N, C-alpha and C positions, 0 to 999 in steps of 0.2 A: 877610696879614688880621689884622683884628682881634679882640685880644682880651678876655674878657670878664670881667665884674667880679671874679668868684668867683678865677680864672686868676690875675688880676696880684693879689691877695689874699695867693693861696697860693704864688707865684711870690718875693714879700719873705722868706718863710722861708728862703728858698735861695738859698747865698752862690755867686756861678756862677763866681766864680774860686778857689773852693775845692775838691778833689778828695776826695771822701768814703771812709768805710770801709763796709761794705758794711752793718753793722748797722745805722749813722749814717743811711746813706741809706734802708734799709727804715723805719728812725724815722721820717725823714723825708716818706716817701710817705705813709704811714699819718697824718702830718698833714695833708698838702697833698691831699688826696682828698676831695674835696667835694662828688661827685654826688649825685643823688637815687639812683642804680643801684650795686651791686658792681661799683667798676671792674675790670677787669685789671690786671696788675701786668706790666709786658716789660722784657726787658734786649735793648738795641739795642748787639751787639760787632762793633767794626771793625776789619777783618785784617788785618795787614802779606804780605798775600798778593795774586797775580794773578788773578783766577777764571778767566780767561779762556784761561788755560793748566789743562790734563787733571791735571798733576801737582801744583799747588796747588788745586784745587780741597778745600773742604770741606765734607762733609755727612756726615749720620749722624741717629742719635734716641737718645732714653734717656729711663729712665722718674723721673718727678719723684717722690720717694717720698712727696709728700704731694698730688702731685695736681694737674690745671688749676683746680680745680674749676668745671670744664664739663661739662655731659651730651653728649657726644660718641656720634654716629650713622654706623656704621659698616656701607659697604658692599661685600660680599665678592665677588667674581666665580668662583664653584665650582662642582662639579657630582657629583654621586652622594654618595659617604659624605664628604666633603670639604662637601659645598654640607649633608648635618646635623650634621655635627662645627660648622660655622659658626652653624648657627643655635641647636643646645645652647648656644653659648659665649655667644649672646646679640646675635648682628650684625640689626640693623633689617631691611638690605634682601639675600635670598642671591639670586642667580641669574646668568643667561650673558645671552646674545644680548638679551634682552626690554629688559635695561639698558641695554645701551648703543645699543640704539632708545631707548630715555626721552630718553639724556641727549641726544644729536643729534637729533631730532624735536621732543622736548617742553624743551629747554632745559632737562631737569630737576636740579634739586643740590641734595635736600634731606636730604644724608648731609655728614661732615665729612672721611672718611677712605676710601682706598681699599682694597681688602686681595684680590690673585687668587692664584691656585693658577699655579704656571711656564706647565699645558697652557693655563690662558684668557686666555695674554697675548696671543698670536696675536688672539683678539677685542677685548682691553681695548687693544690697539697703537692703535687706529683711533680711539680718543678722545684720544693723546697730544696734537690741536692744542689741545683744551676742557681737559684735564685738566692739561697742564703748565703755563703761564701762572700756573693756579689752585697751584700745587704739589700736587696729588693725586694726580700719575702714580703708580703703584706702584712701588716700586721694592725690588732685593735689599739695599740699602745700607744701607734704613731699615728693612729686616727687613718690608713690605710683600708683596713676591714670596714666597711659603713653603708649602710642602703641611702648614705647621705651622699653621693657621687656627685653630686654637682658642689656644694660647698667645699669637697675635698679635690678638687680638681680644682676649686677658684683658691685655693688657701697655695697649695703648693706651683701655680702659676703667679700667686703673690711673692714668693719665695720664701716659704716653708722649706724647714732644712730637720732633717733627723740626726738626731746623737745617739750615740752607742758607746759601750766601752768596747775594745778591741782586746785583743785576751793576753794584754799587758798593764790593760787598766786606765789605757789612754783613751778619749775619744778626740778623733780628730775631725774638725767640720769646717766649710765656710764660710767665712762672715760677710767676703762682697770682692770686689774687681778695684786695683789699685787704680783706678782710674776714677771711683769714689771720691767724694768728698771724704776729710778726716772725721768732717760729721756726719756724714753717713755709715763711715768705716766706726766709730765710738757709738753711735748707737745700737747698727747692728753687733757690734762684740758685746755691749752690755744687758741688748735682749737676750744672747745666747745662752750668757755666763749668769744670770738672772734666773732661770730656766733650769740649769743644772746645780744650783744652788738650790731650789726651791724641789727638787729630786730627790735630793739627800736622804740615803734611806734611814729609818731608823738605826737596823742595827750598823751603821758603820761611824767606827771609834776614834778617836784622836785627830790630826788634820786631815776636813777633805781636800779641799784642795791644794795638792804636794807640790804642782811644780803649773805654772800656765804660759804657754811661749806664742806670740805670733811668727807668722815667716809670711812671705810671697811665694811662689811658684818658685823662682829660679832663685830668692833674695837669704839672709843669715837668717837665723833663728831669734828674735829678741824678748827676753826672758823677760815675764811682770812679775811688781810686785804682787803677791795674794794678800797678804794684811790687808790691801788697800782694795782690794775686791767684793 
């Protein structure tokens, strides 16, 4: 794929043979972000695990101290008091079967995160095929299947991000926006990487952090020195 002029100019600032420390990498990301919009900063973390084995799965969620810089729309499957609780906590959409039908029949996806109370999972389970590939299926490990819907919504709105391995054993996760200060981005990244290191499966052997790259939406990837993480 042909790279644009801006990208090529930005890429000149990055030494591809060098492994940067976190603060240097973040400084470079802010210098190389040249788009006219506020670019998202993402971490791409390759792990020394085999996600095909259940005992080597890495999945969880963490609240970034400075949020993601993104407005998150929450859909909650709940009824009765829990539905009222979800509405009071600021969920954009709250309901039951009507939203299952809306997603299935209308291909409706005007939301970013799905939360469900355990009793509603019998309905939400029908959405596995559509929500699963998008990484939106509620899961107890990420705190999105819970009776404490108010706290779940509060954490999501505060900047909770879910991390999980893809098929190539890489975790892709946003850590903020280019408009954040370098300190805010470093805090967010260190919180994320700390959670992933803590989630290391007992069955994982050898080097756990294989490679870590930071990049803005339109900018070049900047490789980190994993020995310093």
